[in-house]
C-alpha positions in Angstrom: 0.0 0.0 0.0 2.8 2.5 0.9 4.5 2.0 -2.5 1.2 2.5 -4.3 0.5 5.8 -2.5 4.1 7.1 -3.1 4.0 6.4 -6.8 6.6 3.6 -6.4 4.7 1.2 -8.7 3.3 1.7 -12.2 -0.4 2.5 -12.1 -2.8 -0.2 -13.3 -3.7 1.7 -16.5 0.0 1.8 -17.5 0.5 -1.9 -16.8 -2.7 -2.8 -18.8 -1.3 -0.8 -21.7 1.5 -3.4 -22.2 -0.1 -6.3 -24.1 2.6 -8.8 -23.2 1.9 -8.5 -19.5 -1.6 -9.9 -20.1 -3.4 -7.5 -17.8 -6.9 -6.6 -19.0 -8.4 -4.9 -15.9 -7.4 -1.3 -15.8 -9.3 -0.6 -12.5 -7.5 0.4 -9.3 -6.8 -2.8 -7.5 -7.5 -1.2 -4.1 -11.0 0.3 -4.6 -12.0 -1.2 -8.0 -14.0 1.9 -8.7 -12.0 3.9 -11.2 -9.2 3.4 -13.7 -5.9 3.1 -11.8 -4.0 6.2 -12.8 -1.4 8.3 -11.0 -4.0 11.0 -10.4 -6.5 8.5 -9.1 -4.1 7.6 -6.3 -4.8 10.9 -4.7 -8.6 10.5 -5.0 -8.8 6.8 -4.1 -10.9 6.1 -1.0 -8.5 3.2 -0.1 -5.5 5.5 0.1 -6.8 8.9 1.0 -6.5 9.9 4.6 -9.8 10.3 6.5 -9.4 14.1 6.6 -8.2 14.3 3.0 -4.8 15.3 1.7 -3.4 18.6 3.1 -3.7 21.6 0.8 -0.6 23.5 -0.3 0.3 26.4 1.9 -0.9 29.8 0.9 2.6 30.9 0.0 2.9 28.1 -2.5 -0.2 28.8 -4.5 1.4 31.6 -6.6 4.2 29.3 -7.7 1.8 26.5 -8.5 0.0 28.9 -10.9 3.3 30.0 -12.4 4.8 26.5 -13.1 1.8 25.5 -15.3 -0.4 22.4 -15.5 2.2 19.9 -16.8 4.8 20.6 -14.0 2.1 20.8 -11.4 1.0 17.2 -12.4 4.6 15.9 -12.2 4.9 17.6 -8.8 1.7 16.0 -7.5 2.1 12.5 -9.0 5.9 12.0 -8.7 7.0 14.6 -6.2 9.5 16.1 -8.7 9.9 19.7 -9.7 12.6 21.2 -11.8 13.0 25.0 -11.9 15.6 27.2 -13.4 16.6 29.7 -10.8 19.3 32.5 -11.0 22.4 31.6 -9.1 24.0 33.9 -6.6 27.1 35.7 -7.7 30.4 33.8 -7.3 32.3 34.6 -4.2 36.0 34.4 -4.4 36.3 34.6 -0.6 35.1 31.0 -0.1 37.5 28.1 0.0 37.5 24.3 0.5 39.7 22.3 2.9 39.9 18.6 3.0 39.3 17.1 6.5 41.2 14.0 5.4 43.4 14.0 2.3 42.1 11.8 -0.5 44.2 8.8 -1.4 46.8 9.1 -4.2 45.9 6.5 -6.8 48.6 5.3 -9.2 46.8 2.0 -10.0 45.0 2.3 -13.3 42.1 0.0 -12.2 41.4 2.3 -9.2 40.6 -0.8 -7.2 42.4 0.5 -4.1 40.9 4.0 -4.2 
């Protein structure tokens, strides 16, 4: 059940679309009421919490409108969101110091590294 809710398994409609798998029933295998799609997982009576899923915070609503329908769907069904954001200016004052020096590898196979 947890993997079905988190999108860890292919939805039933997707599995039924592959003829060689021999799946003919496209209905959700938890509620048997609707076609098992990614979107259905959030409406399914078998997986929806008693009080329903929490709504996005008020601060997030503007961004959800800006990203558009396709990205909003991927965010809801797969918990993935890719955005292009401006990077901060480079700072030449920062530095990196090893806590432990990396090994020096002379072996071509890198087995000992």
